[in-house]
C-alpha positions as CSV (number, residue, x, y, z in Angstrom):
1,M,4.7,18.0,-5.1
2,V,4.9,17.0,-8.9
3,V,7.2,14.2,-8.1
4,V,4.9,13.3,-5.2
5,G,2.0,13.1,-7.6
6,I,3.8,11.1,-10.2
7,L,5.0,8.4,-7.8
8,F,1.3,8.3,-6.2
9,L,-0.1,7.5,-9.6
10,A,2.7,5.2,-10.4
11,G,1.7,3.3,-7.1
12,L,-1.8,3.3,-7.9
13,V,-1.0,1.6,-11.4
14,S,1.0,-1.3,-9.6
15,N,-2.0,-1.9,-7.5
16,V,-4.1,-2.3,-10.6
17,L,-1.4,-4.5,-12.1
18,Q,-1.4,-6.7,-9.4
19,L,-5.1,-7.7,-10.3
20,L,-4.2,-8.3,-13.9
21,S,-3.3,-11.6,-15.3
22,V,-0.8,-11.6,-18.0
23,H,0.6,-14.1,-20.4
24,G,4.2,-14.7,-21.4
25,S,7.3,-14.6,-19.4
26,L,8.4,-11.2,-20.7
27,L,5.1,-9.5,-19.8
28,T,5.1,-11.3,-16.4
29,Q,8.8,-10.1,-15.7
30,I,7.9,-6.6,-16.7
31,K,4.8,-6.6,-14.4
32,K,6.8,-7.9,-11.6
33,S,9.5,-5.4,-12.1
34,Y,7.2,-2.6,-12.3
35,I,5.5,-3.5,-9.1
36,R,8.8,-4.0,-7.2
37,L,10.0,-0.5,-8.5
38,F,6.9,1.6,-8.0
39,S,4.5,-0.1,-5.3
40,L,4.1,2.3,-2.3
41,D,3.6,-0.7,0.0
42,L,7.0,-2.4,-0.7
43,E,10.5,-1.3,0.6
44,A,13.7,-0.6,-0.9
45,N,12.4,0.8,-4.3
46,I,12.1,4.4,-5.9
47,P,9.2,5.7,-3.6
48,T,11.0,4.8,-0.6
49,W,14.4,6.3,-1.8
50,F,12.4,9.5,-2.4
51,S,10.8,9.6,1.0
52,S,14.2,8.9,2.5
53,C,15.7,11.9,0.7
54,L,12.8,14.1,1.7
55,L,13.7,13.1,5.3
56,F,17.5,13.6,4.8
57,L,16.9,17.0,3.2
58,C,14.7,17.9,6.2
59,S,17.6,17.0,8.6
60,A,20.1,19.1,6.5
61,L,17.9,22.2,6.5
62,L,17.4,21.9,10.4
63,T,21.1,21.6,10.9
64,L,21.4,24.8,8.7
65,I,19.1,26.5,10.9
66,A,20.6,25.2,14.3
67,V,24.0,26.6,12.9
68,A,22.5,29.8,12.2
69,V,20.8,29.9,15.5
70,R,24.0,29.0,17.4
71,T,26.1,31.6,15.3
72,T,23.6,34.4,16.1
73,K,23.2,33.5,19.7
74,G,19.5,32.8,19.1
75,R,17.1,30.6,21.1
76,Y,16.3,27.0,20.8
77,F,19.5,25.8,19.4
78,F,18.9,22.4,21.3
79,H,15.5,22.0,19.8
80,W,16.6,22.6,16.2
81,G,19.6,20.3,16.7
82,M,17.6,17.5,18.2
83,L,14.9,17.9,15.3
84,S,17.8,17.4,12.8
85,A,19.0,14.3,14.5
86,I,15.4,12.9,14.7
87,F,14.9,13.5,11.0
88,L,18.4,11.9,10.3
89,Y,17.4,8.8,12.1
90,M,14.0,8.8,10.2
91,S,15.8,8.8,7.0
92,L,17.9,5.9,8.0
93,D,14.6,4.0,9.2
94,E,13.0,4.6,6.1
95,T,15.7,2.6,4.1
96,A,16.6,0.2,6.8
97,I,13.1,-0.4,8.1
98,I,14.2,-0.5,11.7
99,H,10.8,0.2,13.2
100,E,9.4,-2.9,11.7
101,M,11.5,-5.0,14.0
102,A,9.4,-3.9,17.0
103,I,6.2,-5.1,15.5
104,K,6.5,-8.8,16.7
105,P,8.1,-8.2,20.0
106,V,5.6,-5.6,21.2
107,R,2.8,-7.5,19.6
108,A,3.8,-10.7,21.5
109,L,4.3,-8.6,24.8
110,L,0.8,-6.7,24.5
111,H,-1.3,-9.2,22.6
112,T,-2.4,-6.4,20.1
113,T,-4.6,-7.1,17.1
114,G,-6.9,-4.9,15.1
115,Y,-5.7,-1.3,14.5
116,L,-2.6,-2.1,16.7
117,Y,-1.7,-5.0,14.8
118,Y,1.4,-3.1,13.6
119,A,2.3,-2.9,17.2
120,W,5.2,-0.4,16.4
121,V,2.7,2.5,16.7
122,I,2.5,2.1,20.4
123,P,6.0,2.9,21.4
124,A,6.0,5.5,18.5
125,G,2.9,7.1,19.9
126,V,4.5,7.3,23.3
127,I,7.6,9.0,21.9
128,L,5.3,11.5,19.8
129,I,3.5,12.5,23.0
130,I,6.7,13.2,24.7
131,L,8.2,15.2,21.8
132,G,4.9,17.2,21.8
133,V,5.3,18.2,25.4
134,V,9.0,19.0,24.9
135,Y,8.3,21.2,21.9
136,L,5.2,22.8,22.9
137,K,6.8,26.3,23.8
138,F,9.3,26.1,20.9
139,L,6.2,25.8,18.7
140,A,4.4,28.6,20.4
141,D,7.3,30.9,20.0
142,L,7.7,30.4,16.2
143,P,6.3,33.0,13.9
144,S,2.7,32.5,13.2
145,S,2.8,31.7,9.6
146,I,5.8,29.0,10.2
147,R,4.2,27.6,13.2
148,W,0.9,26.8,11.2
149,L,3.0,25.5,8.2
150,F,4.6,23.0,10.9
151,V,1.5,22.2,12.6
152,T,-0.1,21.3,9.1
153,A,3.0,19.3,8.0
154,G,3.1,17.4,11.3
155,V,-0.8,16.6,11.2
156,V,-0.6,15.4,7.5
157,Y,2.5,13.3,8.3
158,V,1.2,11.7,11.4
159,V,-2.2,10.9,10.1
160,G,-0.3,8.9,7.3
161,L,2.4,7.6,9.4
162,M,0.2,6.3,12.4
163,G,-3.3,6.9,11.5
164,L,-3.6,5.2,8.2
165,E,-0.8,2.8,9.5
166,S,-3.3,1.6,11.9
167,V,-5.9,1.1,9.4
168,T,-3.7,-1.0,7.3
169,G,-2.9,-3.1,10.3
170,R,-6.5,-3.8,10.8
171,L,-7.0,-4.8,6.9
172,A,-3.7,-6.8,6.9
173,E,-5.0,-8.8,9.8
174,R,-8.5,-9.4,8.3
175,Y,-7.9,-9.6,4.7
176,G,-4.2,-10.0,4.3
177,E,-1.5,-7.6,2.8
178,G,-2.4,-8.7,-0.8
179,S,-5.8,-7.3,-0.8
180,L,-6.9,-4.4,-3.0
181,T,-8.2,-2.5,-0.1
182,Y,-5.0,-2.9,2.0
183,Q,-2.9,-1.8,-1.2
184,L,-5.0,1.5,-1.7
185,V,-5.0,2.5,2.0
186,S,-1.1,1.7,2.1
187,S,-0.6,4.0,-1.1
188,I,-2.8,6.8,0.4
189,E,-0.7,6.5,3.7
190,E,2.5,6.8,1.9
191,F,1.1,9.9,-0.2
192,F,0.2,11.7,3.2
193,E,3.7,11.1,4.6
194,M,5.3,12.6,1.5
195,V,3.1,15.5,1.2
196,G,3.7,16.1,4.9
197,L,7.3,16.2,4.4
198,V,7.2,18.5,1.2
199,I,5.3,21.1,3.4
200,F,7.8,20.9,6.1
201,I,10.7,21.4,3.8
202,Y,8.8,24.4,2.5
203,A,8.2,25.8,5.9
204,L,12.1,25.3,6.7
205,L,13.2,27.0,3.5
206,K,10.7,30.0,4.4
207,Y,12.0,30.2,7.8
208,L,15.6,30.2,6.6
209,R,14.7,33.0,4.0
210,V,12.9,35.3,6.6
211,H,15.0,34.7,9.5
212,H,18.5,33.7,8.3
213,A,18.9,35.0,4.8
214,E,22.5,35.5,5.3
215,Y,23.2,31.9,5.3
216,F,23.5,30.0,2.1
217,L,25.5,27.1,0.4
218,R,28.2,28.3,-1.9
219,I,30.0,26.2,-4.6
220,G,33.4,27.5,-5.3
221,D,36.5,29.2,-3.5
């Protein structure tokens, strides 16, 4: 959470820098480099790498839980394993920006505007609903403390991923992606996503500690 806070503040600084005019080639290059590295709206930079690492860590922990469940002949091995695969794909997507490839085709097909300007949220929403139905019983059977951590993490992450993404779509269409309002909302969106992932990682670690304490990683013989 400390790292998330630092990256969020660094992103806000990059938003402010975009409004400032600097003189001299060196200062101009420093400004461009800082924005390039820390803007929460841009891809292939430090915040994107950190988010991808969080998603990959989720996948790794889910794999560890799935193996533990399989070894102990517990329930929901398939659900844990599928979650691991989903988060592995999301880690890849965070870096490769695969979901953005769906924006123009879906927008052209459905003629979406406003809050659906970033049209990838439509197929993503359908997939999310399907997963919600598939995982309903799995979620209900989790221990209460873990269940509410999962729900909290999911709500926070989806609010950022799809809720605020829809708002930024509206702002991008109306004011452009270079506007200060768009940049600020986009930064808050990324903040919500990272916080949701941190909560989920905490929940997975707690689940491992309470229910599968005999599993650990060992470096050595």
